[in-house]
C-alpha positions as a Markdown table, in Angstrom:
| # | Residue | x | y | z |
|---|---|---|---|---|
| 1 | Met | 19.5 | -62.8 | 5.8 |
| 2 | Arg | 19.1 | -61.7 | 2.6 |
| 3 | Gly | 20.6 | -58.2 | 1.0 |
| 4 | Arg | 19.5 | -56.2 | -1.8 |
| 5 | Gly | 20.8 | -57.4 | -4.7 |
| 6 | Ala | 21.7 | -55.6 | -8.0 |
| 7 | Asp | 17.8 | -55.9 | -9.6 |
| 8 | Ala | 16.5 | -54.2 | -6.3 |
| 9 | Ala | 16.4 | -50.6 | -7.3 |
| 10 | Gly | 13.7 | -48.3 | -6.1 |
| 11 | Phe | 12.9 | -46.4 | -2.7 |
| 12 | Ser | 11.8 | -48.1 | 0.3 |
| 13 | Leu | 8.8 | -47.4 | 2.0 |
| 14 | Val | 10.2 | -45.6 | 5.0 |
| 15 | Glu | 12.0 | -43.4 | 2.3 |
| 16 | Val | 8.6 | -42.3 | 0.8 |
| 17 | Ile | 7.2 | -41.9 | 3.9 |
| 18 | Ile | 9.9 | -39.1 | 5.1 |
| 19 | Ala | 9.9 | -37.5 | 1.6 |
| 20 | Met | 6.1 | -37.2 | 2.3 |
| 21 | Phe | 6.4 | -35.6 | 5.6 |
| 22 | Val | 9.0 | -33.0 | 4.2 |
| 23 | Leu | 7.0 | -32.0 | 1.5 |
| 24 | Gly | 3.8 | -31.8 | 4.0 |
| 25 | Ile | 6.1 | -29.5 | 6.4 |
| 26 | Ile | 7.3 | -27.4 | 3.1 |
| 27 | Ala | 3.6 | -27.1 | 1.9 |
| 28 | Leu | 2.5 | -25.7 | 5.4 |
| 29 | Ala | 4.9 | -23.3 | 5.4 |
| 30 | Leu | 3.6 | -21.8 | 2.4 |
| 31 | Leu | 0.2 | -21.7 | 3.1 |
| 32 | Pro | -0.4 | -18.4 | 4.7 |
| 33 | Ala | 1.5 | -16.9 | 1.6 |
| 34 | Leu | -1.3 | -18.5 | -0.7 |
| 35 | Ile | -4.1 | -17.6 | 1.5 |
| 36 | Asn | -2.7 | -13.5 | 1.9 |
| 37 | Gly | -2.2 | -13.9 | -2.0 |
| 38 | Ile | -6.1 | -15.1 | -2.6 |
| 39 | Gln | -7.0 | -11.8 | 0.1 |
| 40 | Tyr | -5.0 | -9.4 | -1.8 |
| 41 | Ser | -6.3 | -10.8 | -5.3 |
| 42 | Ser | -9.7 | -10.5 | -4.1 |
| 43 | Gln | -9.6 | -7.0 | -2.6 |
| 44 | Gln | -8.0 | -5.7 | -6.0 |
| 45 | Ser | -10.7 | -7.3 | -8.0 |
| 46 | Thr | -13.0 | -5.4 | -5.9 |
| 47 | Val | -10.9 | -2.2 | -6.6 |
| 48 | Ala | -11.0 | -2.6 | -10.0 |
| 49 | Thr | -14.8 | -3.1 | -10.3 |
| 50 | Ala | -15.5 | 0.1 | -8.3 |
| 51 | Thr | -13.1 | 2.1 | -10.9 |
| 52 | Arg | -14.7 | 0.9 | -13.6 |
| 53 | Gln | -18.2 | 1.6 | -12.2 |
| 54 | Leu | -16.7 | 5.3 | -11.4 |
| 55 | Asn | -15.6 | 5.8 | -14.7 |
| 56 | Ala | -18.7 | 4.0 | -16.4 |
| 57 | Ile | -20.9 | 6.9 | -14.7 |
| 58 | Val | -18.8 | 9.7 | -15.8 |
| 59 | Glu | -18.6 | 8.6 | -19.2 |
| 60 | Asp | -22.1 | 8.1 | -19.4 |
| 61 | Leu | -22.9 | 11.4 | -18.2 |
| 62 | Arg | -20.3 | 12.8 | -20.9 |
| 63 | His | -22.2 | 11.2 | -23.6 |
| 64 | Gly | -25.4 | 13.1 | -25.2 |
| 65 | Gln | -26.2 | 16.4 | -23.3 |
| 66 | Pro | -26.1 | 16.4 | -20.0 |
| 67 | Thr | -28.2 | 18.6 | -17.5 |
| 68 | Cys | -27.6 | 19.6 | -14.0 |
| 69 | Ala | -30.1 | 17.0 | -12.7 |
| 70 | Asp | -28.1 | 14.5 | -14.4 |
| 71 | Val | -24.9 | 15.3 | -12.7 |
| 72 | Ile | -26.7 | 15.8 | -9.5 |
| 73 | Asn | -28.3 | 12.3 | -9.8 |
| 74 | Ala | -24.8 | 11.0 | -10.7 |
| 75 | Gly | -23.7 | 11.9 | -7.3 |
| 76 | Ala | -26.6 | 10.5 | -5.6 |
| 77 | Thr | -25.5 | 7.6 | -3.7 |
| 78 | Gln | -26.0 | 4.1 | -5.1 |
| 79 | Thr | -25.4 | 0.5 | -4.4 |
| 80 | Phe | -23.4 | -2.2 | -6.8 |
| 81 | Gln | -22.1 | -5.5 | -6.6 |
| 82 | Asp | -18.3 | -6.7 | -7.2 |
| 83 | Gly | -17.9 | -10.3 | -8.9 |
| 84 | Ala | -17.9 | -11.9 | -5.7 |
| 85 | Arg | -21.5 | -10.2 | -5.2 |
| 86 | Arg | -20.1 | -8.0 | -2.5 |
| 87 | Asp | -22.2 | -4.7 | -2.0 |
| 88 | Phe | -20.2 | -1.3 | -2.4 |
| 89 | Thr | -21.9 | 2.1 | -2.5 |
| 90 | Val | -20.9 | 5.1 | -4.9 |
| 91 | Ser | -21.8 | 8.5 | -4.1 |
| 92 | Gly | -20.5 | 12.1 | -4.7 |
| 93 | Ala | -20.5 | 15.6 | -4.5 |
| 94 | Pro | -21.2 | 17.5 | -7.7 |
| 95 | Gly | -20.1 | 21.1 | -7.8 |
| 96 | Glu | -22.6 | 24.1 | -7.9 |
| 97 | Cys | -24.6 | 23.5 | -11.3 |
| 98 | Thr | -27.6 | 26.3 | -12.4 |
| 99 | Met | -29.2 | 26.1 | -15.5 |
| 100 | Cys | -29.2 | 29.3 | -17.1 |
| 101 | Pro | -30.7 | 30.5 | -20.3 |
| 102 | Ile | -27.4 | 31.3 | -22.1 |
| 103 | Ala | -26.0 | 30.4 | -25.4 |
| 104 | Gly | -22.8 | 28.6 | -24.0 |
| 105 | Gly | -22.1 | 26.3 | -20.9 |
| 106 | Glu | -19.7 | 25.4 | -18.3 |
| 107 | Ala | -17.7 | 22.3 | -17.0 |
| 108 | Ile | -19.4 | 21.3 | -13.6 |
| 109 | Ser | -16.7 | 19.2 | -11.3 |
| 110 | Leu | -17.9 | 16.1 | -10.3 |
| 111 | Asp | -16.1 | 14.3 | -7.3 |
| 112 | Leu | -17.1 | 10.5 | -6.8 |
| 113 | Thr | -16.0 | 8.1 | -4.3 |
| 114 | Ala | -16.8 | 4.0 | -4.0 |
| 115 | Glu | -17.1 | 2.7 | -0.7 |
| 116 | Arg | -17.6 | -0.6 | 1.1 |
| 117 | Gly | -17.4 | -0.8 | 5.1 |
| 118 | Gly | -16.4 | 2.8 | 5.6 |
| 119 | Arg | -13.1 | 1.9 | 3.5 |
| 120 | Thr | -12.5 | 4.3 | 0.0 |
| 121 | Leu | -11.9 | 1.6 | -2.5 |
| 122 | Ala | -11.5 | 4.3 | -5.2 |
| 123 | Arg | -12.1 | 7.8 | -6.0 |
| 124 | Val | -12.5 | 9.9 | -9.5 |
| 125 | Ser | -12.7 | 13.9 | -9.7 |
| 126 | Ala | -14.2 | 14.4 | -13.5 |
| 127 | Leu | -15.8 | 18.0 | -14.9 |
| 128 | Val | -18.6 | 17.4 | -17.1 |
| 129 | Tyr | -19.6 | 19.9 | -19.8 |
| 130 | Val | -23.4 | 21.2 | -19.5 |
| 131 | Gln | -24.8 | 23.2 | -21.7 |
| 132 | Gly | -26.9 | 26.0 | -20.5 |
| 133 | Ala | -25.1 | 25.8 | -17.1 |
| 134 | Lys | -23.5 | 27.9 | -14.8 |
| 135 | Ala | -20.8 | 26.8 | -12.3 |
| 136 | Asp | -21.9 | 29.6 | -9.7 |
| 137 | Ala | -25.5 | 30.2 | -8.0 |
| 138 | Ala | -26.5 | 33.0 | -10.1 |
| 139 | Cys | -27.1 | 33.3 | -13.7 |
| 140 | Ser | -26.0 | 36.6 | -15.4 |
| 141 | Pro | -27.7 | 38.1 | -18.7 |
C-alpha cells in the first residue's frame, strides 16, 4: 500500500463533501432570516412610497392659491402604486372650509391616511392656508 507522499498536499474528496454539507446546513439556518429581511424591506418601501405621496399631495395644495374645493378634493379617495406595483389608497378628512368674501383667509386642517388591505401605512396631518376661507360654517361680515 502506498501512503501519502510529501508532494500529495490538498484536500481529499471526502473532506470537500463534508465541508459542502456543513456549509449547506449553515445556509439553511440563515435562509429564514434572509426571507424575513426581504419581506421587511418590501414593507418599508411601501410605507416610504405612501409617505412621499401624502407629502406630495399636501405640498401641491400649498403651492399656488388653493380653494376650499381643492382641499376637499385632496381628501378624496385616490389609488396609487408602490414600486412593486401594489395598490394602496389615500383618503382624507378635510376640516370645515367655507369660502367667504373676506379680505383674509384661514388655515384649514387636512388629515390624510394611506392604507393597503385595511392596514394603515402612513398618516399626515397638515394645515393649508386658503385665501378667502373660514374654518367654520358661518361667514361673518
